[in-house]
Structures are given as structure tokens and as C-alpha cells.
C-alpha positions as CSV (number, residue, x, y, z in Angstrom):
1,X,-31.5,37.8,6.7
2,X,-34.5,36.7,4.9
3,X,-32.0,34.3,2.6
4,X,-31.0,32.7,5.9
5,X,-35.1,31.7,6.5
6,X,-36.0,30.6,3.1
7,X,-33.1,28.1,4.0
8,X,-33.8,27.0,6.8
9,X,-37.5,26.9,6.3
10,X,-36.9,25.0,3.1
11,X,-33.8,22.4,5.6
12,X,-37.1,21.7,8.5
13,X,-39.7,20.8,5.2
14,X,-36.6,18.2,4.3
15,X,-35.9,17.0,7.5
16,X,-40.0,16.6,8.2
17,X,-40.9,14.8,5.4
18,X,-38.1,12.1,5.2
19,X,-39.0,11.7,8.5
20,X,-43.0,11.2,8.1
21,X,-41.5,9.3,4.9
22,X,-39.5,6.8,7.1
23,X,-42.4,5.9,10.0
24,X,-44.7,4.6,7.1
25,X,-42.5,2.5,5.3
26,X,-41.0,1.5,8.8
27,X,-45.1,0.3,9.6
28,X,-45.2,-1.5,6.7
29,X,-42.8,-3.7,6.8
30,X,-43.5,-7.5,8.5
31,X,-41.1,-6.2,11.6
32,X,-41.1,-3.3,11.8
33,X,-37.6,-1.5,13.6
34,X,-39.0,-1.0,17.5
35,X,-38.2,2.7,18.0
36,X,-37.4,1.8,22.0
37,X,-35.0,-1.4,22.9
38,X,-37.7,-4.6,24.0
39,X,-34.8,-5.7,27.0
40,X,-32.0,-4.3,28.2
41,X,-28.6,-4.1,25.5
42,X,-25.2,-4.8,26.4
43,X,-22.6,-3.3,24.2
44,X,-20.1,-6.1,25.8
45,X,-19.8,-9.7,26.5
46,X,-17.8,-10.3,29.8
47,X,-15.3,-12.8,29.4
48,X,-14.7,-16.6,30.9
49,X,-12.4,-15.0,34.3
50,X,-10.1,-18.3,35.3
51,X,-11.9,-20.2,38.2
52,X,-8.2,-21.5,39.1
53,X,-5.3,-19.6,40.6
54,X,-1.5,-21.3,39.6
55,X,1.4,-20.7,42.4
56,X,4.4,-19.8,41.7
57,X,7.7,-21.7,41.7
58,X,11.1,-21.1,42.3
59,X,13.3,-21.0,40.3
60,X,16.4,-23.4,42.2
61,X,13.5,-25.9,41.9
62,X,13.5,-26.1,38.9
63,X,17.2,-25.7,38.3
64,X,17.1,-28.9,40.9
65,X,15.0,-31.0,38.9
66,X,14.8,-29.3,35.2
67,X,13.1,-32.8,33.4
68,X,10.5,-32.3,36.1
69,X,9.4,-29.7,34.6
70,X,8.3,-28.9,30.6
71,X,8.4,-24.8,30.4
72,X,6.1,-22.7,29.0
73,X,6.9,-19.6,27.0
74,X,3.9,-17.1,27.0
75,X,5.5,-14.2,25.0
76,X,5.3,-13.4,21.8
77,X,6.9,-15.3,18.3
78,X,9.0,-12.5,18.0
79,X,11.6,-12.0,21.6
80,X,10.9,-16.3,21.4
81,X,12.5,-16.9,17.7
82,X,15.0,-14.1,19.1
83,X,16.2,-16.0,22.1
84,X,14.1,-18.8,24.3
85,X,15.1,-21.4,26.6
86,X,16.5,-24.6,25.0
87,X,12.9,-27.2,24.8
88,X,10.6,-24.6,25.7
89,X,7.4,-24.8,24.1
90,X,5.7,-21.4,22.4
91,X,2.3,-20.6,23.4
92,X,2.2,-16.6,22.6
93,X,-0.8,-15.1,24.8
94,X,-3.1,-12.5,24.9
95,X,-5.8,-12.7,28.3
96,X,-8.4,-11.1,26.2
97,X,-9.0,-14.7,25.1
98,X,-9.0,-18.4,26.3
99,X,-6.2,-20.8,25.0
100,X,-8.1,-23.2,22.7
101,X,-8.9,-27.0,22.9
102,X,-6.5,-28.3,20.6
103,X,-3.4,-26.2,22.0
104,X,-4.8,-27.7,25.4
105,X,-4.5,-31.2,24.3
106,X,-1.0,-30.8,22.7
107,X,0.3,-29.4,26.0
108,X,-1.0,-32.2,27.5
109,X,0.6,-34.5,25.1
110,X,3.7,-32.8,25.2
111,X,4.4,-32.8,28.9
112,X,3.3,-36.1,29.2
113,X,3.9,-36.4,33.4
114,X,6.1,-33.3,34.2
115,X,4.7,-29.7,35.1
116,X,4.3,-27.3,33.2
117,X,6.2,-23.8,34.0
118,X,4.6,-20.7,31.9
119,X,7.3,-17.8,31.9
120,X,7.2,-14.6,29.8
121,X,7.2,-11.3,30.5
122,X,5.4,-9.0,33.8
123,X,2.4,-11.0,35.4
124,X,1.4,-12.5,31.6
125,X,3.1,-15.8,33.0
126,X,0.3,-16.1,35.7
127,X,-2.8,-14.9,33.5
128,X,-1.6,-18.2,31.6
129,X,-1.1,-20.2,34.1
130,X,-4.3,-19.3,35.4
131,X,-5.7,-20.4,32.5
132,X,-4.3,-22.9,31.6
133,X,-5.9,-24.1,34.8
134,X,-8.8,-23.2,34.7
135,X,-8.7,-25.4,31.3
136,X,-8.4,-28.7,32.7
137,X,-4.1,-28.7,32.7
138,X,-2.5,-29.8,36.1
139,X,0.7,-28.9,37.9
140,X,1.1,-25.6,35.9
141,X,3.5,-23.1,37.7
142,X,4.4,-20.1,36.5
143,X,7.8,-17.8,37.5
144,X,7.1,-14.5,39.0
145,X,7.9,-11.4,36.8
146,X,10.3,-9.9,39.9
147,X,12.6,-12.9,39.1
148,X,15.2,-13.6,36.1
149,X,13.0,-16.4,34.6
150,X,16.4,-16.5,31.8
151,X,18.7,-18.1,34.6
152,X,16.6,-21.2,34.1
153,X,19.5,-21.8,30.6
154,X,21.8,-25.4,31.1
155,X,24.2,-24.5,33.8
156,X,27.9,-24.0,32.0
157,X,30.4,-27.7,32.6
158,X,33.0,-26.9,35.0
């Protein structure tokens, strides 16, 4: 029991001396570290929310006039490389990050006067379409997750 008290006493002495030394060094600094924050501290910066909401479009409408639309595939590169719609533009999308200005300019140039239709898995197509609208592209639509956008392949010749 005696050894435990002796060891505890030494540990407290070391901690106390170290604390006093830290306070003394901080006090001599030109700009001391603040003990209490002067303002509220935010641990994260909120992501920009899109300000626009894209409309969905039916596959049948696209199949009537395929030349009127540019398909943007929001899937990751690997699934896109395995299979994609002919002529589709690959734009892997992560909802945590906005599409950069260079990509927006490339899409605008590539689309020309065609409407952009975003396809992809789950809700990602809608989120990307909303983001593209918010970044200034017009005529952006998406195919709803419950529709099978893979049906947009060219019809078989009879």
C-alpha cells in the first residue's frame, strides 16, 4: 500500500509541475493559446445545397426523339466501362461535392442545343441533375430510379 501512495504522489507531482510549466511557457508567448474560445467553433462547414430541382422525363419521350437529348451517366468509371449507352457522357458523381466549373463548361459545349438527361443508380441521377441545374445548365432532366434507363439502347432493326 505504501508503494502505491508513493507512486501516486510522484505522478501527481510530475503532472502538477508539467501543468505549471505549460502555463508559464504559454504566458511568455507573443500570442498565447486561448484557454477558452472567443467565439463559437464550427466543426464542419455545411455543403452548398442545390437551389434548383430537375424534372424527370419518361423513357418513351426520349425514344421518340433521341437526337434531342444528351445522356449523362452518373455511375462510377468501372460500371461505366463495363457497359454504357452509346454516346453517353461519363460524369461520376459524389453528392458531397459540386461539379466543377470546367466540367460544367465541357457539358455545355458537348450538349449544344440538346437537353441533358442524367441516368444512374438510385437517387444519384436526380441529385446530379439538380446540381447541374443549380450550376447554370438549363434543360436538365433525369430518369426516375424506378424506371430502367438501360432501355434507352437503340431499337433492334426489324
